TORTI-597869 format. One record per residue (C-alpha): x, y, z; residue number from 1. Coordinates in pm, 1 decimal. Example, Ala and Ser with C-alpha at 12.3 -4.5 7.8 and 13.67 -1.06 7.14 Angstrom:
// TORTI-597869
+----------+----------+----------+-----+
!       xx !       yy !       zz !   n !
+----------+----------+----------+-----+
!   1230.0 !   -450.0 !    780.0 !   1 !
!   1367.0 !   -106.0 !    714.0 !   2 !
+----------+----------+----------+-----+
//
This chain:
// TORTI-597869
+----------+----------+----------+-----+
!       xx !       yy !       zz !   n !
+----------+----------+----------+-----+
!   -514.6 !  -6100.1 !   7151.5 !   1 !
!   -401.7 !  -5812.4 !   6937.1 !   2 !
!   -176.6 !  -5543.6 !   7079.1 !   3 !
!   -131.8 !  -5184.0 !   6965.9 !   4 !
!    230.3 !  -5098.7 !   6879.3 !   5 !
!    387.3 !  -4823.4 !   7099.1 !   6 !
!    473.1 !  -4514.1 !   6925.5 !   7 !
!    763.0 !  -4295.9 !   7039.0 !   8 !
!    682.6 !  -3935.9 !   7122.4 !   9 !
!    737.7 !  -3725.0 !   6810.7 !  10 !
!   1034.6 !  -3490.7 !   6809.1 !  11 !
!   1006.6 !  -3123.9 !   6699.9 !  12 !
!   1073.1 !  -3076.3 !   6347.4 !  13 !
!   1390.3 !  -2890.0 !   6237.8 !  14 !
!   1171.8 !  -2612.4 !   6098.7 !  15 !
!   1015.2 !  -2552.4 !   6440.0 !  16 !
!   1354.0 !  -2554.7 !   6607.1 !  17 !
!   1479.5 !  -2284.8 !   6369.1 !  18 !
!   1175.9 !  -2073.6 !   6431.1 !  19 !
!   1213.0 !  -2091.1 !   6812.8 !  20 !
!   1580.7 !  -2019.0 !   6784.0 !  21 !
!   1519.7 !  -1709.9 !   6566.5 !  22 !
!   1258.7 !  -1577.4 !   6809.7 !  23 !
!   1494.0 !  -1617.9 !   7102.6 !  24 !
!   1769.9 !  -1435.1 !   6909.2 !  25 !
!   1537.3 !  -1155.2 !   6826.9 !  26 !
!   1445.7 !  -1111.0 !   7196.3 !  27 !
!   1820.5 !  -1099.7 !   7285.2 !  28 !
!   1894.3 !   -834.1 !   7019.5 !  29 !
!   1600.8 !   -617.5 !   7117.8 !  30 !
!   1707.1 !   -637.1 !   7482.2 !  31 !
!   2058.9 !   -538.4 !   7393.6 !  32 !
!   1943.4 !   -241.5 !   7189.6 !  33 !
!   1722.0 !   -118.8 !   7475.8 !  34 !
!   2010.3 !   -139.6 !   7721.9 !  35 !
!   2230.9 !     69.3 !   7477.1 !  36 !
!   1966.5 !    324.7 !   7401.4 !  37 !
!   1927.3 !    664.9 !   7575.9 !  38 !
!   1593.7 !    829.0 !   7570.4 !  39 !
!   1635.1 !   1198.8 !   7480.9 !  40 !
!   1365.1 !   1439.7 !   7587.8 !  41 !
!   1270.1 !   1696.1 !   7320.9 !  42 !
!   1418.3 !   2028.7 !   7412.9 !  43 !
!   1660.3 !   1887.0 !   7657.3 !  44 !
!   2036.3 !   1959.7 !   7651.6 !  45 !
!   2092.8 !   1620.6 !   7472.3 !  46 !
!   1844.0 !   1711.9 !   7201.6 !  47 !
!   2072.3 !   1750.5 !   6890.4 !  48 !
!   1847.2 !   2018.9 !   6766.3 !  49 !
!   1940.9 !   2229.8 !   7060.6 !  50 !
!   2315.3 !   2177.0 !   6981.7 !  51 !
!   2308.3 !   2324.2 !   6629.9 !  52 !
!   2539.3 !   2620.9 !   6602.7 !  53 !
!   2370.8 !   2953.1 !   6633.4 !  54 !
!   2586.0 !   3251.1 !   6528.2 !  55 !
!   2358.1 !   3494.2 !   6694.9 !  56 !
!   2379.1 !   3315.2 !   7033.7 !  57 !
!   2755.6 !   3278.6 !   6989.8 !  58 !
!   2800.0 !   3651.8 !   6918.1 !  59 !
!   2578.7 !   3761.7 !   7211.9 !  60 !
!   2782.3 !   3543.0 !   7446.3 !  61 !
!   3126.7 !   3639.2 !   7313.3 !  62 !
!   3117.2 !   4013.9 !   7248.9 !  63 !
!   3095.3 !   4116.9 !   7622.7 !  64 !
!   3398.1 !   3899.5 !   7688.8 !  65 !
!   3591.1 !   4037.1 !   7393.7 !  66 !
!   3497.4 !   4393.0 !   7498.6 !  67 !
!   3625.1 !   4336.9 !   7847.1 !  68 !
!   3948.4 !   4170.9 !   7727.6 !  69 !
!   4020.6 !   4446.8 !   7481.3 !  70 !
!   3954.1 !   4711.0 !   7739.4 !  71 !
!   4195.5 !   4554.8 !   7994.3 !  72 !
!   4473.1 !   4522.2 !   7733.6 !  73 !
!   4430.3 !   4843.2 !   7537.0 !  74 !
!   4749.1 !   5033.0 !   7485.9 !  75 !
!   4747.1 !   5419.6 !   7457.7 !  76 !
!   4791.4 !   5517.4 !   7094.5 !  77 !
!   5100.1 !   5728.1 !   7147.5 !  78 !
!   5279.9 !   5459.4 !   7344.5 !  79 !
!   5193.6 !   5197.8 !   7079.9 !  80 !
!   5303.4 !   5413.8 !   6790.0 !  81 !
!   5640.6 !   5473.8 !   6957.1 !  82 !
!   5685.8 !   5100.1 !   7027.1 !  83 !
!   5592.0 !   5010.7 !   6663.0 !  84 !
!   5837.0 !   5273.3 !   6525.1 !  85 !
!   6115.8 !   5137.7 !   6751.4 !  86 !
!   6052.4 !   4761.7 !   6668.1 !  87 !
!   5740.2 !   4653.1 !   6490.6 !  88 !
!   5786.3 !   4283.5 !   6557.1 !  89 !
!   5864.7 !   4335.4 !   6930.9 !  90 !
!   5558.7 !   4563.3 !   6966.2 !  91 !
!   5337.0 !   4302.6 !   6795.4 !  92 !
!   5460.3 !   4026.4 !   7020.9 !  93 !
!   5420.4 !   4239.3 !   7334.3 !  94 !
!   5081.0 !   4392.9 !   7266.1 !  95 !
!   4908.9 !   4187.5 !   7000.3 !  96 !
!   4746.2 !   3857.8 !   6938.1 !  97 !
!   4898.9 !   3669.6 !   6645.9 !  98 !
!   4690.2 !   3560.3 !   6353.5 !  99 !
!   4776.3 !   3409.0 !   6016.2 ! 100 !
!   4735.8 !   3755.2 !   5852.7 ! 101 !
!   4895.6 !   3963.6 !   6114.9 ! 102 !
!   4876.1 !   4057.3 !   6480.4 ! 103 !
!   4558.2 !   4208.6 !   6620.3 ! 104 !
!   4637.7 !   4484.7 !   6870.4 ! 105 !
!   4408.0 !   4651.9 !   7124.2 ! 106 !
!   4440.6 !   5028.8 !   7144.0 ! 107 !
!   4277.0 !   5325.9 !   7311.2 ! 108 !
!   4292.7 !   5663.8 !   7134.9 ! 109 !
!   4142.0 !   6011.1 !   7195.7 ! 110 !
!   4099.9 !   6238.1 !   6898.3 ! 111 !
!   3866.0 !   6425.5 !   6669.7 ! 112 !
!   3662.5 !   6259.2 !   6407.1 ! 113 !
!   3707.1 !   6384.7 !   6049.8 ! 114 !
!   3596.5 !   6296.4 !   5703.3 ! 115 !
!   3376.9 !   5986.7 !   5658.0 ! 116 !
!   3395.3 !   5744.6 !   5365.8 ! 117 !
!   3275.5 !   5387.8 !   5300.5 ! 118 !
!   3161.4 !   5300.6 !   5647.2 ! 119 !
!   3472.5 !   5449.2 !   5811.3 ! 120 !
!   3557.5 !   5783.1 !   5969.7 ! 121 !
!   3914.0 !   5926.5 !   5988.8 ! 122 !
!   4035.0 !   6034.5 !   6338.4 ! 123 !
!   4300.7 !   6283.0 !   6419.2 ! 124 !
!   4482.6 !   6158.1 !   6729.0 ! 125 !
!   4727.0 !   6365.5 !   6933.1 ! 126 !
!   5069.2 !   6203.4 !   6993.4 ! 127 !
!   5079.4 !   5997.3 !   6657.8 ! 128 !
!   5320.8 !   6067.1 !   6384.0 ! 129 !
!   5157.5 !   6293.4 !   6118.2 ! 130 !
!   5197.7 !   6022.8 !   5855.9 ! 131 !
!   4994.0 !   5773.9 !   6055.1 ! 132 !
!   4641.7 !   5757.0 !   5930.3 ! 133 !
!   4376.4 !   5629.7 !   6176.4 ! 134 !
!   4029.3 !   5523.5 !   6049.7 ! 135 !
!   3755.3 !   5389.9 !   6271.6 ! 136 !
!   3484.1 !   5156.7 !   6144.5 ! 137 !
!   3155.8 !   5337.3 !   6218.1 ! 138 !
!   2910.0 !   5136.9 !   6009.8 ! 139 !
!   2661.6 !   5053.8 !   5919.6 ! 140 !
!   2875.2 !   4776.0 !   5756.5 ! 141 !
!   3159.2 !   4640.2 !   5962.2 ! 142 !
!   3422.5 !   4427.9 !   5789.0 ! 143 !
!   3692.6 !   4183.5 !   5896.7 ! 144 !
!   3733.2 !   3940.4 !   6187.6 ! 145 !
!   3958.5 !   4153.5 !   6417.8 ! 146 !
!   3713.8 !   4126.1 !   6703.9 ! 147 !
!   3680.5 !   3754.7 !   6662.5 ! 148 !
!   4066.2 !   3713.9 !   6665.5 ! 149 !
!   4147.2 !   3979.0 !   6922.3 ! 150 !
!   4166.5 !   3753.7 !   7228.1 ! 151 !
!   4324.0 !   3447.3 !   7081.0 ! 152 !
!   4062.1 !   3226.2 !   7256.8 ! 153 !
!   3838.4 !   3171.3 !   6956.2 ! 154 !
!   3998.9 !   2925.4 !   6718.0 ! 155 !
!   3899.5 !   2742.6 !   6397.0 ! 156 !
!   3908.5 !   2404.6 !   6570.6 ! 157 !
!   3609.7 !   2498.3 !   6782.9 ! 158 !
!   3388.3 !   2500.5 !   6471.7 ! 159 !
!   3262.5 !   2240.7 !   6226.3 ! 160 !
!   3377.0 !   2420.6 !   5914.9 ! 161 !
!   3507.5 !   2747.3 !   5775.7 ! 162 !
!   3160.4 !   2883.3 !   5722.5 ! 163 !
!   3073.1 !   2853.8 !   6092.1 ! 164 !
!   3403.7 !   3024.2 !   6172.4 ! 165 !
!   3325.7 !   3310.7 !   5937.7 ! 166 !
!   2964.1 !   3334.8 !   6066.6 ! 167 !
!   3105.3 !   3355.8 !   6426.2 ! 168 !
!   3307.4 !   3663.7 !   6330.2 ! 169 !
!   3013.4 !   3830.5 !   6155.8 ! 170 !
!   2783.5 !   3762.1 !   6454.4 ! 171 !
!   3036.6 !   3924.7 !   6688.3 ! 172 !
!   3054.6 !   4228.2 !   6464.1 ! 173 !
!   2672.3 !   4248.2 !   6470.5 ! 174 !
!   2676.3 !   4245.0 !   6850.7 ! 175 !
!   2930.8 !   4522.2 !   6857.2 ! 176 !
!   2712.4 !   4733.0 !   6627.2 ! 177 !
!   2411.7 !   4679.9 !   6867.1 ! 178 !
!   2625.2 !   4786.8 !   7159.5 ! 179 !
!   2850.7 !   5066.7 !   7015.7 ! 180 !
!   2651.4 !   5208.7 !   6730.4 ! 181 !
!   2313.6 !   5234.9 !   6909.8 ! 182 !
!   2210.7 !   5596.6 !   6900.8 ! 183 !
!   2514.9 !   5692.0 !   6692.6 ! 184 !
!   2464.3 !   5880.4 !   6370.3 ! 185 !
!   2790.8 !   5833.0 !   6169.8 ! 186 !
!   2707.9 !   6117.5 !   5942.5 ! 187 !
!   2729.9 !   6364.6 !   6227.7 ! 188 !
!   3069.1 !   6257.3 !   6374.6 ! 189 !
!   3279.5 !   6506.2 !   6179.7 ! 190 !
!   3440.0 !   6751.7 !   6428.2 ! 191 !
!   3342.0 !   6557.8 !   6748.3 ! 192 !
!   3599.2 !   6459.2 !   7004.0 ! 193 !
!   3582.3 !   6099.4 !   7140.4 ! 194 !
!   3779.1 !   5823.4 !   7301.5 ! 195 !
!   3774.1 !   5498.7 !   7119.7 ! 196 !
!   3878.6 !   5162.4 !   7248.7 ! 197 !
!   3919.0 !   4895.4 !   6984.0 ! 198 !
!   4150.0 !   4672.0 !   6786.3 ! 199 !
!   4333.1 !   4685.4 !   6458.4 ! 200 !
!   4547.1 !   4446.8 !   6254.8 ! 201 !
!   4908.7 !   4566.1 !   6233.6 ! 202 !
!   4999.4 !   4530.2 !   5867.9 ! 203 !
!   5096.7 !   4877.6 !   5761.1 ! 204 !
!   5228.0 !   5076.1 !   6065.4 ! 205 !
!   5109.0 !   5393.8 !   5905.9 ! 206 !
!   4754.1 !   5283.2 !   5849.4 ! 207 !
!   4540.1 !   5172.8 !   6142.5 ! 208 !
!   4190.9 !   5051.4 !   6070.4 ! 209 !
!   4022.3 !   5035.0 !   6416.1 ! 210 !
!   3724.8 !   4825.1 !   6493.7 ! 211 !
!   3576.5 !   4973.5 !   6818.2 ! 212 !
!   3435.7 !   4809.5 !   7126.3 ! 213 !
!   3364.2 !   5130.1 !   7295.3 ! 214 !
!   3315.3 !   5500.1 !   7187.2 ! 215 !
!   3279.0 !   5775.8 !   7440.0 ! 216 !
!   3222.9 !   6139.6 !   7329.5 ! 217 !
!   3373.2 !   6423.9 !   7519.2 ! 218 !
+----------+----------+----------+-----+
//
């Protein structure tokens, strides 16, 4: 009587084992990625497109704060001139905000507008030494970063690069123009009396170039 030999159950080949192991590993990796992934809704606060720096938005947000700060700290022109004449350094430390190119000082002055040249109008201010020349930026172009630097709260480290930092200054100037120069015709200022609140960089004590935050005519 013949008998059939018993055959042992076949074992999975090494190739199949590797395939199964790779599939299991893939499942683990995908699971880990899913756990570490945050779904960002388009247009939400987490959308990186919403976080791109907008100079226009920055300027609109910051100018009212700068205007209020300058208005609160502004020194009467005659008082400031006397302090500068007595001790320029002490006056800068007391009234100004330090920058790498000189202190920016808030000032309020009342006087009569005079000759206009290159986006600036001279102003004759009572109580100042006769040799002190005051000019007010009256546009349409407004130069410098005095408004940006006036409070000391806007610093380079808040921005990605120098371009953004410069754009921030320009945007603040543009907001100032919308606020201060609206309805103002700079070519008709000669002879008009006004009170100006603004800032200037103290470099030459006899030459004040004021960037205004407010102009009120008498």
